[in-house]
SERO-4910 file (N, C-alpha, C, O; in steps of 0.05 Angstrom, whole numbers):
BEGIN
 pado doro    nc1    nc2    nc3   cac1   cac2   cac3    cc1    cc2    cc3    oc1    oc2    oc3
  Met    A   -335   -119   -132   -317   -104   -110   -297   -122    -97   -304   -145    -92
  Thr    A   -274   -114    -92   -252   -130    -85   -247   -129    -54   -236   -109    -44
  Ser    A   -253   -150    -38   -247   -153    -11   -224   -169     -8   -215   -183    -26
  Ile    A   -213   -168     18   -190   -183     24   -196   -200     49   -208   -190     68
  Leu    A   -189   -224     49   -196   -245     71   -170   -258     79   -156   -266     60
  Cys    A   -161   -260    103   -138   -278    111   -149   -295    133   -164   -287    151
  Gln    A   -141   -319    130   -153   -339    151   -128   -357    161   -113   -370    147
  Gln    A   -127   -354    186   -105   -372    203    -77   -369    189    -63   -390    184
  Leu    A    -67   -344    183    -42   -341    173    -18   -345    192    -16   -334    214
  Cys    A     -3   -360    184     23   -365    202     49   -363    186     49   -371    163
  Lys    A     70   -351    198     94   -348    185    116   -348    206    114   -331    224
  Thr    A    136   -363    205    158   -367    224    186   -363    213    192   -376    193
  Phe    A    200   -349    223    229   -338    218    247   -349    236    242   -353    260
  Glu    A    273   -358    223    293   -366    241    312   -343    249    322   -330    230
  Gln    A    319   -336    272    336   -308    278    351   -319    302    340   -325    323
  Gly    A    379   -321    299    399   -326    318    392   -353    327    393   -357    352
  Gly    A    385   -372    313    380   -399    326    355   -404    335    349   -427    342
  Ser    A    337   -385    336    312   -386    350    291   -380    329    296   -366    310
  Leu    A    268   -391    332    243   -392    314    227   -365    323    222   -362    347
  Ile    A    222   -347    307    205   -325    314    180   -324    296    179   -323    272
  Lys    A    158   -324    314    132   -322    299    127   -295    286    123   -275    300
  Gly    A    127   -294    261    121   -267    247     90   -262    247     82   -240    253
  Leu    A     74   -284    241     49   -285    241     38   -310    255     46   -333    249
  Asp    A     20   -306    273     14   -328    291    -19   -332    287    -33   -320    303
  His    A    -29   -346    270    -57   -352    266    -75   -329    264    -96   -326    277
  Val    A    -63   -309    241    -79   -287    239   -104   -290    219   -102   -300    197
  Asp    A   -128   -279    231   -152   -278    218   -158   -247    211   -153   -230    228
  Leu    A   -166   -241    187   -169   -210    180   -189   -208    155   -186   -223    136
  Ser    A   -207   -189    159   -223   -185    134   -222   -155    132   -223   -141    152
  Ile    A   -221   -144    103   -217   -117     97   -239   -114     77   -239   -131     58
  Glu    A   -257    -95     78   -277    -89     57   -266    -69     40   -249    -53     47
  Pro    A   -278    -70     13   -269    -53     -9   -274    -25      1   -294    -17     13
  Gly    A   -251     -8     -6   -251     20     -1   -245     27     27   -248     50     34
  Glu    A   -236      9     44   -227     15     72   -201     30     73   -185     27     55
  Phe    A   -197     45     92   -171     58    100   -161     47    127   -171     55    148
  Val    A   -143     30    126   -133     15    148   -105     19    157    -86     20    141
  Cys    A   -102     20    184    -74     23    193    -68     -5    209    -84    -16    224
  Leu    A    -43    -15    203    -30    -39    220    -11    -23    239      8     -9    230
  Ser    A    -16    -25    266      3    -15    282     15    -34    301      4    -56    305
  Gly    A     38    -28    314     50    -43    334     79    -39    334     89    -26    315
  Pro    A     94    -48    352    123    -45    357    138    -59    334    124    -74    319
  Ser    A    166    -55    329    181    -70    313    180   -100    321    184   -106    345
  Gly    A    176   -117    304    171   -145    307    147   -152    316    144   -173    327
  Ser    A    126   -135    313     96   -143    320     87   -158    295     68   -173    300
  Gly    A     95   -158    273     84   -174    251     69   -156    229     59   -165    208
  Lys    A     68   -132    236     54   -115    214     67   -114    186     52   -114    166
  Thr    A     93   -113    184    105   -115    156    105   -141    146    105   -144    121
  Thr    A    105   -161    160    105   -187    152     73   -193    139     69   -207    120
  Leu    A     54   -181    151     24   -185    145     23   -169    119      8   -178    101
  Leu    A     36   -145    115     33   -127     96     49   -142     69     40   -139     46
  Asn    A     68   -156     74     85   -169     53     68   -194     42     70   -202     19
  Ala    A     51   -206     62     36   -229     51     13   -220     38      4   -235     22
  Leu    A      1   -199     41    -24   -188     30    -12   -177     -1    -27   -174    -20
  Gly    A     12   -172     -1     25   -164    -26     36   -183    -43     44   -177    -65
  Gly    A     37   -210    -33     45   -231    -47     77   -230    -49     89   -244    -65
  Leu    A     89   -212    -33    118   -211    -28    131   -232    -11    155   -237    -10
  Asp    A    114   -244      2    120   -262     21     98   -285     23     74   -279     22
  Thr    A    105   -310     26     85   -333     27     83   -344     53    103   -354     63
  Pro    A     58   -342     66     55   -355     94     61   -386     94     56   -401     75
  Asp    A     72   -393    114     75   -421    121     48   -439    120     45   -461    110
  Gln    A     30   -424    131      3   -437    127    -22   -414    127    -18   -390    133
  Gly    A    -44   -425    121    -64   -405    122    -73   -398     94    -62   -407     73
  Glu    A    -92   -383     93   -104   -373     62   -107   -342     62   -114   -329     82
  Ile    A   -100   -331     38   -107   -303     32   -123   -303      8   -115   -317    -11
  Thr    A   -143   -291      7   -161   -286    -17   -165   -257    -20   -175   -243     -2
  Ile    A   -159   -247    -42   -166   -219    -54   -186   -222    -78   -182   -236    -98
  Gly    A   -207   -209    -73   -232   -214    -90   -237   -244    -91   -244   -255    -70
  Asp    A   -235   -257   -111   -245   -285   -113   -221   -303   -116   -225   -327   -124
  Gln    A   -198   -294   -112   -172   -308   -118   -155   -314    -93   -148   -296    -77
  Arg    A   -149   -341    -89   -130   -348    -69   -101   -343    -80    -91   -357    -98
  Ile    A    -89   -321    -68    -64   -312    -77    -40   -327    -66    -18   -327    -78
  Asp    A    -47   -342    -40    -26   -359    -29    -21   -381    -45      0   -393    -42
  Gln    A    -38   -389    -64    -31   -412    -82    -20   -403   -106    -17   -421   -122
  Leu    A    -13   -381   -112     -3   -372   -139     25   -377   -140     38   -380   -119
  Ser    A     38   -380   -166     65   -383   -173     74   -354   -171     60   -334   -170
  Lys    A    104   -357   -170    117   -331   -171    111   -317   -192    107   -293   -187
  Lys    A    107   -326   -218    101   -313   -238     70   -301   -237     65   -279   -245
  Gln    A     54   -315   -228     27   -305   -225     28   -282   -203     15   -262   -208
  Leu    A     40   -285   -182     42   -263   -163     54   -235   -171     48   -213   -162
  Ala    A     74   -243   -192     88   -215   -202     66   -204   -220     63   -179   -219
  His    A     51   -218   -235     31   -205   -253      6   -194   -233     -6   -174   -241
  Leu    A     -1   -205   -212    -20   -191   -196    -10   -168   -182    -27   -151   -178
  Arg    A     15   -164   -174     25   -141   -167     25   -120   -185     18    -97   -179
  Leu    A     33   -126   -208     37   -106   -231     10    -96   -239      9    -74   -249
  Gln    A    -11   -109   -235    -34   -104   -249    -55    -93   -226    -73    -78   -232
  Lys    A    -50   -103   -199    -75    -98   -180    -65    -84   -157    -81    -74   -142
  Ile    A    -41    -84   -152    -30    -76   -122     -9    -53   -126     10    -56   -142
  Gly    A    -12    -32   -112      7    -10   -112     23     -9    -86     10    -10    -65
  Phe    A     48     -5    -86     66     -5    -62     77     19    -57     86     31    -76
  Val    A     80     32    -33     94     56    -26    110     48      1     99     39     21
  Phe    A    137     52     -2    155     41     17    168     67     32    166     90     23
  Gln    A    180     60     54    193     78     71    215     92     56    220    116     60
  Ala    A    229     77     40    254     89     28    251     98     -2    269    101    -18
  Phe    A    224    101     -8    214    114    -36    219     92    -57    202     85    -72
  Asn    A    243     82    -57    249     62    -77    245     71   -109    237     58   -128
  Leu    A    255    100   -110    254    110   -138    280    101   -151    299     93   -137
  Val    A    280    103   -178    305     96   -192    320    124   -197    312    141   -213
  Pro    A    343    126   -184    356    152   -185    364    164   -211    367    189   -212
  Val    A    367    149   -232    376    160   -258    352    168   -278    354    179   -300
  Leu    A    328    159   -266    303    169   -281    289    191   -269    289    196   -245
  Ser    A    277    206   -287    262    228   -277    238    220   -266    230    197   -270
  Ala    A    224    239   -252    197    236   -237    178    219   -256    167    198   -249
  Arg    A    176    231   -281    159    220   -302    166    194   -309    147    177   -310
  Glu    A    190    186   -314    201    160   -323    197    140   -298    193    117   -303
  Asn    A    198    149   -275    194    130   -252    166    122   -253    161     98   -250
  Val    A    147    141   -257    121    132   -257    115    116   -283     97     98   -281
  Glu    A    126    120   -304    121    107   -329    132     77   -328    125     60   -344
  Phe    A    149     73   -310    163     48   -310    145     25   -308    148      4   -321
  Val    A    124     29   -290    107      5   -285     88      0   -311     81    -23   -317
  Met    A     82     21   -324     64     18   -350     84      7   -371     74     -7   -389
  Gln    A    107     12   -372    125      2   -391    125    -29   -387    126    -44   -407
  Leu    A    126    -38   -360    126    -65   -359     95    -78   -368     93   -101   -375
  Gln    A     75    -60   -366     50    -73   -374     47    -70   -404     26    -78   -416
  Gly    A     69    -59   -418     66    -59   -448     49    -39   -459     39    -43   -481
  Ile    A     44    -16   -444     27      7   -449     45     25   -468     68     30   -461
  Asp    A     33     35   -494     48     53   -512     56     78   -499     45     87   -479
  Lys    A     78     89   -512     91    114   -501     74    138   -497     76    154   -478
  Ala    A     57    141   -515     37    164   -516     19    165   -493     14    186   -481
  Glu    A      7    139   -487     -9    137   -467      4    139   -440     -7    150   -421
  Arg    A     30    126   -438     46    131   -416     49    158   -409     43    164   -387
  Arg    A     59    175   -426     65    205   -423     41    218   -408     43    230   -387
  Gln    A     16    212   -422    -10    226   -417    -17    220   -387    -23    238   -371
  Arg    A    -15    193   -380    -24    181   -356     -5    191   -334    -14    202   -314
  Ser    A     20    188   -337     41    198   -319     37    227   -312     33    234   -288
  Asp    A     38    244   -331     33    274   -328      8    280   -310      8    296   -292
  Thr    A    -13    265   -317    -38    270   -306    -39    263   -274    -50    277   -258
  Ile    A    -25    239   -269    -25    231   -243     -3    248   -226     -7    251   -201
  Leu    A     16    257   -237     35    275   -226     24    301   -215     29    312   -194
  Ala    A      5    309   -236     -8    334   -229    -27    330   -204    -30    347   -187
  Glu    A    -38    307   -205    -59    301   -184    -47    299   -155    -61    303   -135
  Val    A    -21    291   -155     -7    288   -131      7    314   -124     21    315   -104
  Gly    A      4    335   -139     17    364   -136     44    365   -145     60    377   -131
  Leu    A     50    354   -168     81    356   -177     78    363   -203     95    352   -217
  Ala    A     63    378   -214     60    389   -239     81    410   -244     84    429   -228
  Gly    A     94    407   -265    122    424   -271    146    412   -263    168    422   -269
  Leu    A    143    389   -248    169    378   -236    174    350   -251    189    334   -240
  Glu    A    163    343   -272    162    317   -285    187    308   -292    191    284   -291
  Gln    A    208    326   -301    233    321   -311    254    321   -289    277    313   -293
  Arg    A    246    328   -267    267    325   -244    273    297   -236    256    280   -236
  Arg    A    300    292   -229    305    266   -219    301    268   -189    295    289   -178
  Pro    A    304    246   -177    298    242   -144    317    259   -130    308    271   -111
  Ala    A    341    263   -136    360    278   -122    353    309   -123    363    325   -107
  Gln    A    337    316   -142    329    344   -144    301    350   -134    289    371   -139
  Leu    A    292    329   -118    267    336   -103    267    331    -71    283    316    -61
  Ser    A    252    344    -59    252    340    -30    243    310    -23    235    294    -39
  Gly    A    246    305      2    236    276     14    206    273      7    198    252     -3
  Gly    A    189    296     14    162    294      7    155    293    -19    138    276    -26
  Gln    A    168    309    -38    166    304    -65    171    276    -77    156    266    -94
  Gln    A    191    265    -67    197    239    -74    176    218    -67    171    200    -82
  Gln    A    166    220    -45    145    202    -36    120    205    -53    106    186    -59
  Arg    A    115    231    -60     93    234    -80     97    223   -105     76    215   -116
  Val    A    121    222   -118    126    209   -142    124    179   -136    115    164   -154
  Ala    A    131    168   -112    125    142   -107     96    133   -104     89    110   -111
  Val    A     78    149    -94     50    147    -94     40    149   -122     22    134   -129
  Ala    A     49    167   -137     39    169   -162     44    143   -181     27    134   -196
  Arg    A     69    132   -177     75    106   -187     59     83   -179     54     65   -194
  Ala    A     50     83   -153     34     62   -141      6     63   -153     -6     42   -155
  Ile    A     -4     84   -160    -32     88   -168    -40     92   -196    -63     92   -203
  Val    A    -18     96   -212    -22    102   -240    -37     81   -256    -51     88   -276
  Ser    A    -34     55   -248    -49     34   -259    -72     25   -247    -82      2   -251
  Asn    A    -83     44   -230   -109     41   -219   -115     15   -205   -134      0   -211
  Pro    A    -95     10   -184    -96    -13   -168   -120    -14   -154   -133      6   -151
  Val    A   -130    -41   -141   -154    -42   -125   -144    -37    -96   -159    -30    -78
  Leu    A   -116    -42    -92   -105    -42    -66    -78    -28    -63    -59    -37    -77
  Val    A    -75     -7    -47    -46      5    -40    -35     -5    -12    -47     -2      9
  Leu    A    -13    -16    -14      2    -24     12     25     -3     18     44      1      3
  Ala    A     23      8     42     44     26     47     59     20     73     47     18     94
  Asp    A     84     17     71    100      4     97    115     30    108    133     40     94
  Glu    A    108     41    129    120     62    142    124     85    124    147     95    123
  Pro    A    104     95    110    107    115     88    117    140     99    131    154     84
  Thr    A    113    148    125    122    175    134    149    173    150    156    193    163
  Ala    A    163    152    149    187    147    167    207    170    161    218    183    179
  Asn    A    210    174    136    235    194    124    220    221    123    233    239    110
  Leu    A    202    227    132    188    253    126    185    269    150    178    260    172
  Asp    A    190    297    145    181    314    171    154    314    174    139    302    159
  Ser    A    144    330    196    117    330    202     97    343    181     74    334    176
  Asn    A    107    363    171     93    378    148     87    358    125     64    354    116
  Ser    A    110    344    117    106    328     93     89    303     99     73    294     83
  Ala    A     93    292    124     78    269    132     50    277    131     35    261    120
  Ser    A     40    301    141     13    306    139      2    312    113    -21    306    108
  Gln    A     18    322     97     12    324     66      6    298     54    -14    295     39
  Leu    A     25    277     60     24    253     49     -5    240     57    -21    230     41
  Met    A    -10    241     81    -32    227     91    -59    242     81    -79    228     78
  Asp    A    -61    267     77    -81    280     64    -85    271     36   -107    269     25
  Leu    A    -59    266     24    -64    257     -4    -75    227     -5    -89    218    -23
  Phe    A    -65    213     15    -77    182     15   -107    186     18   -123    176      2
  Gln    A   -114    201     39   -146    204     42   -160    211     17   -180    198     10
  Gln    A   -149    233      3   -163    242    -18   -165    221    -41   -186    218    -54
  Leu    A   -143    205    -45   -144    182    -66   -158    163    -55   -168    148    -72
  Asn    A   -164    156    -31   -181    135    -22   -210    145    -27   -227    130    -37
  Gln    A   -216    169    -19   -243    180    -26   -251    184    -54   -273    180    -63
  Lys    A   -231    193    -68   -239    199    -97   -240    174   -116   -257    170   -133
  Arg    A   -219    156   -110   -215    132   -128   -227    106   -118   -232     86   -132
  Gly    A   -233    108    -91   -242     81    -79   -227     62    -78   -236     39    -81
  Ile    A   -196     68    -74   -175     48    -69   -174     40    -42   -177     56    -24
  Thr    A   -170     15    -38   -168      5     -9   -137     12     -2   -119      8    -18
  Phe    A   -135     22     22   -108     29     34   -103     12     57   -121      8     74
  Val    A    -76     -1     61    -69    -13     83    -45     -1     92    -29      2     74
  Ile    A    -39      7    113    -16     21    119     -4      9    144    -19      6    164
  Ala    A     21      3    144     35    -10    168     51     15    180     65     29    165
  Thr    A     50     19    204     61     43    216     61     39    246     45     24    258
  His    A     84     54    258     79     62    286     79     90    293     83    100    316
  Asp    A     74    105    270     72    135    274     45    144    282     25    138    268
  Gln    A     43    157    305     17    165    318      1    183    298    -24    183    297
  Arg    A     16    199    281      4    218    263    -11    204    241    -34    211    234
  Val    A      1    183    231    -14    165    212    -38    152    223    -58    152    210
  Met    A    -36    140    248    -58    126    261    -83    146    264   -106    139    261
  Ser    A    -75    173    268   -100    191    271   -116    194    246   -139    204    247
  Tyr    A   -105    186    223   -118    190    199   -135    164    193   -152    164    175
  Cys    A   -132    145    206   -143    121    196   -169    113    212   -169    114    237
  Arg    A   -189    106    198   -217     97    209   -214     77    225   -223     76    247
  Arg    A   -198     55    212   -198     26    228   -168     25    232   -152     29    215
  Leu    A   -163     18    258   -137     15    271   -135    -14    281   -151    -23    299
  Ile    A   -115    -29    269   -112    -56    278    -85    -56    293    -65    -47    282
  Arg    A    -85    -66    316    -59    -66    331    -48    -95    331    -64   -114    333
  Met    A    -20   -100    329     -8   -125    329     12   -125    350     24   -106    359
  Gln    A     15   -152    359     38   -156    378     45   -186    375     27   -203    375
  Asp    A     71   -191    372     80   -219    369     68   -233    350     61   -256    353
  Gly    A     63   -222    330     49   -237    307     18   -242    307      5   -257    293
  Arg    A     10   -225    325    -22   -235    332    -38   -207    329    -26   -186    334
  Ile    A    -62   -207    322    -79   -183    324    -90   -182    351   -104   -200    360
  Val    A    -82   -158    365    -92   -159    393   -116   -140    398   -128   -140    419
  Ser    A   -121   -122    378   -145   -105    378   -149    -96    349   -131    -96    332
  Asp    A   -176    -90    344   -187    -84    316   -213    -64    321   -236    -72    326
  Glu    A   -205    -41    318   -227    -22    326   -233      2    307   -214     11    294
  Thr    A   -255     12    304   -261     35    287   -257     61    306   -266     63    328
  Gln    A   -244     79    295   -238    105    313   -261    123    313   -274    128    292
  Pro    A   -267    134    337   -289    154    335   -284    179    318   -261    187    315
  Gly    A   -305    189    308   -300    213    290   -291    209    262   -291    227    246
  Lys    A   -282    185    257   -275    178    230   -296    171    209   -313    155    216
  Ile    A   -298    179    186   -320    179    169   -314    155    150   -293    156    137
  Ala    A   -331    135    148   -329    113    127   -330    124     99   -345    142     91
  Leu    A   -312    109     84   -311    117     54   -339    118     42   -348    137     30
  Gln    A   -355     93     47   -381     90     35   -402    112     46   -420    119     30
  Ser    A   -400    120     68   -416    143     78   -413    171     63   -431    187     61
  Glu    A   -390    174     52   -384    195     34   -396    195     10   -394    215     -4
  Gly    A   -410    174      0   -420    171    -28   -405    162    -47   -412    163    -71
  Val    A   -379    152    -38   -356    143    -60   -359    114    -63   -359    100    -43
  Ala    A   -361    104    -85   -364     75    -90   -336     66    -93   -320     77   -108
  Pro    A   -332     43    -77   -304     30    -78   -300     20   -107   -318     21   -123
  Gln    A   -276     12   -113   -271      5   -142   -283    -23   -144   -283    -39   -125
  Glu    A   -295    -29   -168   -309    -54   -172   -293    -72   -192   -303    -90   -205
  Gln    A   -265    -66   -192   -247    -81   -209   -242   -108   -195   -233   -110   -172
  Ala    A   -249   -129   -210   -247   -157   -198   -220   -168   -208   -211   -162   -230
  Leu    A   -207   -185   -188   -180   -195   -194   -187   -220   -212   -168   -233   -221
***
């Protein structure tokens, strides 16, 4: 099983001639199959922490371990391989390739992995159906609603069976109904596949879905609590992914 451990993470940025602490001695442990929200105002450090977990940014000091691997010590090439094989990303702006169809956007990651065309087609169509987009495989992003585009992004993030999905403000460009549908989908994927989800958000609608809510301010974790009434993945009888890094 793949756990996540952060120890004494620090990250400083220069802004307007001043030094800003993006992360200030952050300690964090996340168990396999958890459904976690990082919340806080803009500049609190939640996106910086998310980027560090995904190997998109390297901390100035501290350690990040995913499974049995120290990712803060990896080279850029090794980090790219880690992201390609083990981590899925869902972004606020969807980040779909506009000239590609929904199917082709989902297949893109598998192309980079060297998976053959027949398997790519089968896996992409299966996952698009799972996220509610059966019959829309050949539509380009401009032909889809915002909620549908975000579902394509989710399909792309999970098609390779990652151990971890990182989502940065995934509902920011969605209306209330689409946001609720997206969070329902996240929960279903978490419970069905055992994927660990870490979601950075300031959206109260998103926070209401998360069993564990971590609040950040000025680069520090100021609270870390389990929300009443939320059911742990393990108590649902679903085994977290046991894929090792």
